[in-house]
Phi, psi and omega in degrees: 000329182296319179285330170306305183305317177300311179303318182288321178296318176299321179294315180301307177306314183293318177296319180296314175302320179290328173291323174296318176305306182295326177288338181301321177269001176252350176089016185249005191301320185301334173301338185258356190297327183269007186291128178301144179244344187230160175271166180302328185290329188265343185301134174254125187293153193215146178306135187093348176290141175261129186238131168265115181258120180240147178233119189293124177089004183220092180292333172302335175265000176273107185230150168265123187230156172243130175294119179288171177300339175271007182085001186261155171237163177246118187225138182310150180075304187282324187081226182278124181217132182283122175243337181296133182096000175250157172290166176300317185287328177294315186292331183289317182299317185302313179291317178304310184289330172288331179281342174302343181283339188235338181231140183282126174044057178302132171254108196251135169225149184236133164224141175278117182265340174205130179278144171288174178232163179238140173276126182226125182262115186247124187227169181094211192277071167231165187293318182227076185295158184156186175259128183233151172260110184247161180294154181295353174266007183296143177236176186307319182295333172288325174296322180286327175292323179298322180283004181091003186090173182296141174282223181297140180211125187256098182089226178299150172296148184283184174270159176243147175233131194238143173223125181248120176059045184061018180283194178292154181277131172248136182250132184231134178276114177287339173297312183282341179281304190270329176261336176259351179065038173274096185284352176293336181277357184278092195286133180280133192267186184204198181285145176048060177269143175234135181234129178235128176256123177294142173274170181281339187219129185281155168204178185238142169222163178268117174245111179246168182090223190266080176233162182280342181214079181300155178126198183289127181246116171288128170232178176251156173297135183102343184290154181254180187310306191306326187280323176297318178299314180302322178288329178274344175097131187210063166279186182293337182286336183287331189048048190273135172266094189272008174270354180215064183277120173269130178239125178245133180231139173273122177289157179300336174279009175093340176291160183251130183240129181245131179238146175248131183235148168261093182298335172308315180296325175289320187276329186261330184245356183076019182279097188293335184290343173272359180229079196285151167296134175272159179232165180303135174074012175294148176245118190256129172243121179252119178285171181267138172297133181284336181211165187294123191241120179300329189288335179296334178294322179293322183281340167306315181303311186294323177290332181293313184291326178294320177301325180277340174284329185275323170238079189296343185239000000 
């Protein structure tokens, strides 16, 4: 039965990815984002998960616990014990072994009553970029689905670049994943994940003012203001005021229109209206901050990760 179950699971995952790939072009991808991908035995406990621990014959040890950010839970008699990162079976063994000091032959069962969630920022060539809260079992296909699927694409699907919790950048072929159904490329996400999907056509915009490398910046069609700022550089040396960025655009009648955007609202609150899609020959001006801004330090970290996604090598 084990081999049969693995074969069915493999077939289910492959079919699901093909459905997500088809839905990416039809605007239906979000309907598939919540489909379960792992069996209860394969599930790995994650921070934010709510777990029911039961000990047969001892109601005082039947507790509901929450996996903390460091992967630990607090449990009677045992105290603080790490369960995050372990499968349910492995976590059950850890609790059982820890209880043996206090209980004779404990019979322990664990069940996840509610899964925790991960914060995933999806940018680039997707239909609705933004920050999404996804289940802890979410993978790259779920992130693309949550963002409405891939945007404009000439020919093959583009690559996606993924960084999990400020870790190294992984490059995923969305062509192999979503069109060919290669589920091995379906990267498991985690806390504080950033996903950047490259666009189909390059173009240039001007980024001036308080950035590390002012001048002409190459971006892709569909890229937003945040991508241009990340490419131009936003380290502490730039002293940028990201709450008053000016974008000037030449209208078809030759007139110039200038709009001001608060990029903090886009990156912190998911307000896409504050992170507009750029057009060819747009001119972006980033003013200098008049005084030290503690929030800028937080967003320098975000832009540092974005820079690694955009320039992975």
